[in-house]
C-alpha positions as CSV (number, residue, x, y, z in Angstrom):
1,X,-31.4,17.6,5.8
2,X,-31.1,14.2,7.6
3,X,-27.7,13.1,8.8
4,X,-25.8,10.2,7.3
5,X,-26.4,6.9,9.2
6,X,-23.0,5.9,10.3
7,X,-24.1,3.2,12.8
8,X,-22.1,0.4,11.2
9,X,-19.0,2.5,10.9
10,X,-19.3,3.7,14.5
11,X,-19.6,0.1,15.7
12,X,-16.5,-0.8,13.7
13,X,-14.5,2.1,15.1
14,X,-15.8,2.0,18.7
15,X,-12.9,-0.1,19.8
16,X,-10.3,1.9,17.9
17,X,-10.3,5.2,19.8
18,X,-6.6,5.7,19.6
19,X,-6.3,5.6,15.8
20,X,-4.5,8.6,14.4
21,X,-5.0,10.1,10.9
22,X,-3.0,12.8,9.1
23,X,-4.7,14.7,6.3
24,X,-2.4,16.4,3.8
25,X,-4.6,18.5,1.6
26,X,-4.5,22.2,0.6
27,X,-8.2,22.7,0.2
28,X,-9.1,24.0,3.6
29,X,-12.9,23.6,3.2
30,X,-12.4,19.9,2.3
31,X,-9.9,19.4,5.2
32,X,-12.4,20.8,7.7
33,X,-15.2,18.6,6.3
34,X,-13.1,15.5,6.6
35,X,-11.7,16.5,9.9
36,X,-15.2,16.8,11.4
37,X,-16.5,13.5,10.1
38,X,-13.4,11.6,11.2
39,X,-13.5,13.2,14.6
40,X,-17.1,12.2,14.9
41,X,-15.9,8.6,14.6
42,X,-13.5,9.2,17.5
43,X,-10.3,9.5,15.4
44,X,-7.5,11.7,16.4
45,X,-6.9,13.9,13.3
46,X,-4.0,16.2,12.4
47,X,-3.8,18.3,9.3
48,X,-1.2,19.8,7.0
49,X,-1.9,22.1,4.1
50,X,1.2,21.4,1.9
51,X,3.6,18.6,1.2
52,X,6.6,19.8,3.3
53,X,4.4,20.3,6.4
54,X,2.9,16.9,5.8
55,X,6.3,15.2,5.7
56,X,7.3,17.1,8.9
57,X,4.3,15.9,10.8
58,X,4.7,12.3,9.5
59,X,8.3,12.4,10.7
60,X,7.4,13.8,14.2
61,X,4.5,11.5,15.0
62,X,3.1,8.0,14.4
63,X,0.0,7.7,12.3
64,X,-2.3,4.8,11.3
65,X,-3.4,6.4,8.1
66,X,-2.4,9.4,5.9
67,X,-5.0,10.8,3.6
68,X,-2.9,12.4,0.9
69,X,-3.9,14.8,-1.9
70,X,-1.8,14.4,-5.0
71,X,-2.1,18.1,-6.1
72,X,-0.3,20.0,-3.4
73,X,1.7,23.2,-3.4
74,X,5.5,23.0,-3.1
75,X,6.0,19.3,-2.8
76,X,3.3,17.3,-4.7
77,X,1.6,14.2,-3.4
78,X,3.7,11.8,-5.6
79,X,6.9,13.0,-4.0
80,X,5.3,12.9,-0.5
81,X,4.3,9.3,-1.1
82,X,7.8,8.5,-2.4
83,X,9.4,9.9,0.8
84,X,6.9,8.2,3.1
85,X,7.7,4.9,1.5
86,X,11.5,5.4,2.1
87,X,10.8,5.5,5.9
88,X,11.5,2.3,7.8
89,X,8.1,2.3,9.4
90,X,5.0,1.6,7.3
91,X,2.0,3.9,7.3
92,X,-1.2,3.3,5.2
93,X,-1.8,5.9,2.5
94,X,-5.2,6.8,1.0
95,X,-4.7,9.1,-2.1
96,X,-7.1,11.8,-3.1
97,X,-6.9,12.3,-6.9
98,X,-8.6,14.3,-9.6
99,X,-10.9,12.5,-12.0
100,X,-8.6,13.2,-14.9
101,X,-5.3,12.2,-13.3
102,X,-5.2,8.5,-14.1
103,X,-1.4,8.5,-14.6
104,X,-0.9,10.0,-11.2
105,X,-3.1,7.3,-9.6
106,X,-1.0,4.6,-11.4
107,X,2.3,6.2,-10.2
108,X,0.9,6.6,-6.7
109,X,-0.2,2.9,-6.5
110,X,3.2,1.8,-7.8
111,X,4.9,3.9,-5.2
112,X,3.0,2.0,-2.5
113,X,-0.2,3.9,-1.8
114,X,-2.8,1.5,-0.4
115,X,-5.9,2.9,-2.1
116,X,-7.3,6.0,-3.8
117,X,-10.5,8.0,-3.9
118,X,-11.3,10.1,-7.0
119,X,-12.6,13.7,-6.5
120,X,-15.4,14.6,-6.2
121,X,-16.3,11.8,-3.7
122,X,-18.9,11.3,-1.1
123,X,-18.0,11.2,2.5
124,X,-19.7,7.8,2.8
125,X,-17.3,6.5,0.1
126,X,-14.2,7.9,1.8
127,X,-15.2,6.5,5.2
128,X,-15.7,3.1,3.6
129,X,-12.2,3.2,2.1
130,X,-10.8,4.3,5.5
131,X,-12.6,1.4,7.1
132,X,-11.2,-1.1,4.6
133,X,-7.6,0.1,4.8
134,X,-7.5,0.1,8.6
135,X,-9.1,-3.3,8.7
136,X,-6.3,-4.6,6.5
137,X,-3.7,-2.9,8.7
138,X,-5.3,-4.4,11.8
139,X,-5.3,-7.9,10.2
140,X,-1.6,-7.5,9.5
141,X,-1.0,-6.4,13.0
142,X,-2.8,-9.3,14.4
143,X,-0.8,-11.6,12.1
144,X,2.4,-10.1,13.6
145,X,1.3,-11.4,17.0
146,X,1.2,-15.0,15.7
147,X,4.4,-17.2,15.7
148,X,7.2,-15.7,13.7
149,X,7.0,-16.7,10.1
150,X,9.9,-18.8,8.9
151,X,12.5,-17.4,6.6
152,X,11.9,-18.3,2.9
153,X,14.8,-19.3,0.8
154,X,14.9,-20.2,-2.9
155,X,18.5,-20.6,-4.1
156,X,20.4,-17.4,-3.5
157,X,17.2,-15.5,-2.7
158,X,16.3,-15.1,1.0
159,X,13.2,-13.4,2.4
160,X,12.7,-12.6,6.1
161,X,8.9,-11.8,6.4
162,X,9.1,-10.8,10.0
163,X,11.8,-8.1,9.3
164,X,10.6,-7.5,5.8
165,X,14.1,-8.0,4.5
166,X,15.2,-9.5,1.2
167,X,18.7,-10.4,0.1
168,X,20.3,-12.1,-2.9
169,X,23.7,-13.8,-2.6
170,X,24.0,-12.2,0.8
171,X,23.4,-8.7,-0.5
172,X,20.4,-6.7,0.6
173,X,17.8,-5.9,-2.0
174,X,16.1,-2.5,-1.9
175,X,12.4,-3.2,-2.4
176,X,9.4,-0.9,-2.0
177,X,6.6,-2.1,0.4
178,X,4.5,-3.4,-2.4
179,X,7.4,-5.0,-4.2
180,X,8.2,-6.9,-1.0
181,X,4.5,-7.9,-0.5
182,X,4.3,-9.1,-4.1
183,X,7.5,-11.1,-3.9
184,X,6.7,-12.7,-0.5
185,X,3.2,-13.6,-1.7
186,X,4.7,-15.4,-4.7
187,X,7.4,-17.1,-2.6
188,X,4.8,-18.4,-0.1
189,X,2.9,-20.0,-2.9
190,X,5.5,-21.6,-5.3
191,X,4.0,-23.0,-8.5
192,X,0.6,-21.5,-8.0
193,X,-0.6,-19.4,-11.0
194,X,-2.2,-16.0,-10.4
195,X,-3.9,-13.7,-12.8
196,X,-3.2,-10.0,-12.6
197,X,-6.6,-9.4,-11.1
198,X,-6.0,-12.0,-8.4
199,X,-2.6,-10.4,-7.5
200,X,-4.2,-7.0,-7.4
201,X,-6.8,-8.4,-4.9
202,X,-4.3,-10.3,-2.7
203,X,-1.5,-7.7,-2.6
204,X,-3.1,-4.3,-3.2
205,X,-6.6,-5.1,-1.8
206,X,-9.9,-4.2,-3.4
207,X,-10.6,-1.1,-5.5
208,X,-7.9,-1.4,-8.1
209,X,-9.9,-2.9,-11.0
210,X,-8.5,-1.8,-14.3
211,X,-4.9,-1.4,-13.0
212,X,-3.5,-4.7,-14.1
213,X,-0.5,-2.9,-15.7
214,X,0.5,-1.9,-12.1
215,X,1.2,-5.7,-11.6
216,X,3.2,-5.8,-14.8
217,X,5.4,-2.9,-13.8
218,X,6.0,-4.3,-10.3
219,X,7.0,-7.6,-11.7
220,X,9.3,-6.0,-14.2
221,X,11.1,-4.1,-11.4
222,X,11.3,-7.2,-9.3
223,X,12.9,-9.2,-12.1
224,X,15.4,-6.4,-12.7
225,X,16.4,-6.7,-9.0
226,X,16.4,-10.4,-8.4
227,X,16.9,-12.2,-11.8
228,X,20.3,-12.9,-13.3
229,X,18.7,-12.4,-16.7
230,X,15.3,-10.6,-16.4
231,X,14.5,-11.6,-20.0
232,X,14.8,-15.3,-19.0
233,X,13.6,-15.2,-15.4
234,X,14.2,-18.1,-13.0
235,X,12.1,-16.9,-10.0
236,X,9.0,-15.1,-11.3
237,X,7.7,-16.9,-14.4
238,X,5.2,-15.8,-16.9
239,X,2.3,-18.2,-17.7
240,X,1.3,-17.0,-21.1
241,X,-2.4,-16.1,-21.5
242,X,-3.0,-16.5,-17.7
243,X,-0.6,-14.5,-15.5
244,X,2.4,-15.3,-13.3
245,X,3.8,-17.9,-10.9
246,X,6.8,-18.4,-8.7
247,X,9.3,-21.2,-9.4
248,X,8.0,-24.6,-8.2
249,X,11.4,-26.1,-7.3
250,X,14.3,-24.5,-5.4
251,X,16.7,-22.8,-7.7
252,X,20.3,-24.1,-7.3
253,X,22.7,-21.7,-5.8
254,X,25.4,-20.3,-8.1
């Protein structure tokens, strides 16, 4: 049987020899298959066969990407994802999900997973998703080398993009990674109207078509955290029949 042609992927990864990936998956045959293909592309690959072991490895080392199965013994992938997103340092997460587990995919994305692949999947598809995620991570890293982005302030709401901090009336706001990304995207573009699909593309990246309700749930949670009256928002406004926008004018401080 002819081997897959990975020439383009090899070219992409040839300058990224130090990238480290952690696979958290209890299917040992699948782990060995993924491990082999990723190592062929010069990645360093560690593995864990259950959720607790995966968390322990993630705590003890720094990874560029974690490939996380949602159906794990002991500690399931949803809880692993939740714990990873509580860590101060950010790591990209690619979920592996069963075809029938749409709700798990939605929950995983809302917890901050970067992308997902549905089982059964082709190795070519998984490597393409890995490539896309790491490209986005690298673009963010390159952006961090640029001049420090100015602090954004609208009334009592203050965002510090460099430190990824948000506070309201001087009090820190606890935001998930995706909640912060969504809020800072809005705040950088006041008055601009975005559809749910556009927000999915700009904040979550490609591959999330059909998950517009994820945007809705994130916005509802943001409003609960930053709005004085979430039913009459002053910051994140609904544009009926289109989508959402951030307030165009600075909101007076209370």
